[in-house]
C-alpha positions as CSV (number, residue, x, y, z in Angstrom):
1,M,205.6,34.2,-24.2
2,I,203.5,37.2,-23.0
3,G,200.9,36.3,-25.7
4,F,200.8,32.8,-24.4
5,I,200.1,34.0,-20.9
6,I,197.4,36.3,-22.1
7,A,195.8,33.5,-24.2
8,G,195.9,31.3,-21.1
9,L,194.1,33.9,-19.0
10,V,191.4,34.3,-21.7
11,I,191.1,30.5,-21.9
12,G,190.6,30.3,-18.2
13,A,187.9,33.0,-18.3
14,L,186.1,31.2,-21.2
15,A,186.3,27.9,-19.4
16,R,184.7,29.5,-16.4
17,L,181.9,30.9,-18.5
18,I,181.3,27.6,-20.3
19,K,181.2,25.4,-17.2
20,P,177.7,25.4,-15.8
21,G,176.7,25.8,-12.2
22,R,178.2,27.7,-9.3
23,Q,181.9,27.5,-9.0
24,N,183.8,27.5,-5.7
25,L,187.2,28.3,-7.2
26,G,188.7,31.7,-7.0
27,I,189.6,33.8,-10.0
28,I,193.3,33.2,-9.6
29,A,192.9,29.4,-9.5
30,T,190.7,29.6,-12.6
31,L,193.2,31.7,-14.5
32,L,196.0,29.4,-13.5
33,L,194.0,26.4,-14.7
34,G,193.5,28.3,-17.9
35,L,197.3,28.6,-18.3
36,V,197.6,24.9,-17.7
37,G,194.9,24.2,-20.2
38,S,196.7,26.4,-22.8
39,V,199.8,24.3,-22.3
40,I,197.8,21.1,-22.8
41,G,196.2,22.6,-25.9
42,G,199.6,23.7,-27.3
43,V,201.1,20.2,-26.7
44,V,198.2,18.5,-28.4
45,A,198.3,20.8,-31.3
46,S,202.1,20.3,-31.6
47,L,201.6,16.5,-31.5
48,L,199.0,16.7,-34.3
49,G,201.5,18.8,-36.3
50,T,199.4,22.0,-36.6
51,G,202.1,24.2,-35.0
52,D,204.4,24.8,-32.1
53,I,203.5,24.6,-28.4
54,F,203.6,28.4,-28.0
55,E,202.0,29.1,-31.3
56,L,198.4,30.3,-31.2
57,N,196.2,28.3,-33.6
58,V,192.5,27.4,-33.7
59,L,192.9,23.7,-32.9
60,G,195.2,24.4,-29.9
61,F,192.8,27.1,-28.7
62,I,189.8,24.7,-28.8
63,V,191.7,21.9,-27.1
64,A,192.9,24.4,-24.5
65,V,189.4,25.5,-23.6
66,V,188.2,21.9,-23.4
67,A,191.1,21.0,-21.2
68,A,190.6,24.1,-18.9
69,V,186.9,23.2,-18.5
70,A,187.9,19.7,-17.5
71,L,190.6,20.9,-15.1
72,I,188.2,23.3,-13.5
73,G,185.7,20.5,-13.0
74,V,188.3,18.3,-11.4
75,A,189.6,21.1,-9.2
76,E,186.1,21.9,-8.0
77,S,185.3,18.3,-7.2
78,M,188.5,18.1,-5.2
79,T,187.8,21.3,-3.3
80,G,184.2,20.3,-2.8
81,R,185.2,17.2,-0.9
82,R,187.4,19.0,1.5
83,R,184.9,21.7,2.4
84,R,182.6,20.6,5.2
85,T,179.3,22.2,5.9
86,P,178.7,22.7,9.6
87,T,175.9,20.7,11.0
88,R,173.1,22.6,12.7
89,R,172.1,21.6,16.1
90,F,168.9,22.8,17.6
């Protein structure tokens, strides 16, 4: 379980490095999305029969990184809509 959490943190960091552009998410949100991505990767790998959900394998790791990049993109688009830039008045 501890290895799963560490792998999720590494996946979140990799996803942040892979995703281009400036990111408005904090490091904690990025790492949490990495954990969620690692769960998704584990589930997909388990459904494909390559291992258990909490087992670290190559296919699950790749799917987890892709899922984390997608989750970070979705989270950024959601937070970008809520943030409003103040209008300047002269």
